[in-house]
C-alpha positions in Angstrom: -0.1 0.1 0.1 2.8 2.4 0.9 4.6 1.6 -2.6 1.6 2.4 -4.4 1.3 5.9 -2.6 4.8 6.6 -3.3 4.3 5.7 -6.9 1.3 7.8 -7.4 3.1 10.6 -5.6 6.1 10.3 -7.7 4.3 10.3 -10.8 2.2 13.3 -9.8 5.5 15.1 -9.0 6.8 14.5 -12.6 3.7 15.5 -14.2 3.6 18.7 -12.2 7.1 19.8 -12.9 7.7 22.8 -15.2 8.9 22.2 -18.7 12.4 23.1 -19.4 12.7 26.6 -21.1 14.6 27.0 -24.4 17.2 29.4 -24.8 16.0 33.0 -24.9 18.7 34.7 -26.7 18.8 34.3 -30.6 22.7 34.0 -31.3 22.4 35.7 -34.9 22.3 39.4 -33.2 24.6 41.2 -30.9 21.9 42.9 -29.0 18.6 42.0 -27.2 15.6 43.9 -26.0 14.4 42.7 -22.6 10.8 43.6 -22.5 9.2 43.5 -18.9 5.4 43.0 -18.0 3.3 40.3 -17.2 5.0 38.2 -19.6 8.9 39.0 -19.7 10.8 38.2 -22.9 13.6 38.8 -24.8 13.6 39.9 -28.5 17.1 39.6 -30.2 16.7 41.3 -33.6 18.9 44.1 -33.1 22.5 44.9 -34.4 23.4 47.8 -32.2 22.7 49.5 -28.9 21.4 52.7 -30.3 18.9 50.8 -32.6 17.6 48.8 -29.7 17.4 51.8 -27.4 15.2 53.4 -29.8 12.8 50.7 -30.0 13.0 50.8 -26.0 12.1 54.3 -25.6 9.0 55.0 -23.6 8.5 51.2 -23.0 9.2 48.9 -20.1 12.3 47.4 -21.6 16.0 47.4 -21.4 18.7 46.7 -24.1 21.2 44.0 -23.1 24.2 42.6 -24.8 23.6 39.1 -26.1 26.0 36.7 -24.3 25.7 33.9 -26.8 26.7 36.2 -29.8 30.2 36.9 -28.5 32.7 35.5 -30.8 30.1 33.8 -32.9 31.5 35.2 -36.3 35.1 35.3 -35.5 37.6 32.5 -36.5 39.7 30.7 -34.0 41.8 33.2 -32.0 45.6 33.7 -32.8 48.0 31.3 -30.8 49.1 32.9 -27.6 52.7 33.4 -26.6 53.6 30.9 -24.6 57.3 30.6 -22.6 58.9 27.4 -22.6 61.6 26.4 -20.5 64.3 24.8 -22.5 65.9 21.8 -20.7 69.5 22.3 -19.6 
């Protein structure tokens, strides 16, 4: 009886768990507009902060730098200068 109750409780907890959210940032644009309200969301469709700030003007919103865009279009970085000790 106790096992049945625990199984029902575990199934109920699994079904009640919130689904995982997808990535909120679009990696194709460097600037995102974070809109606040009953439903808060990110709108990543801006190529510069001034362009985003013009859209955010007069709204409950803020422009943020897209953390997933950094170095997205750059190739591999140049090798760093490392000091190696020569064997004596």
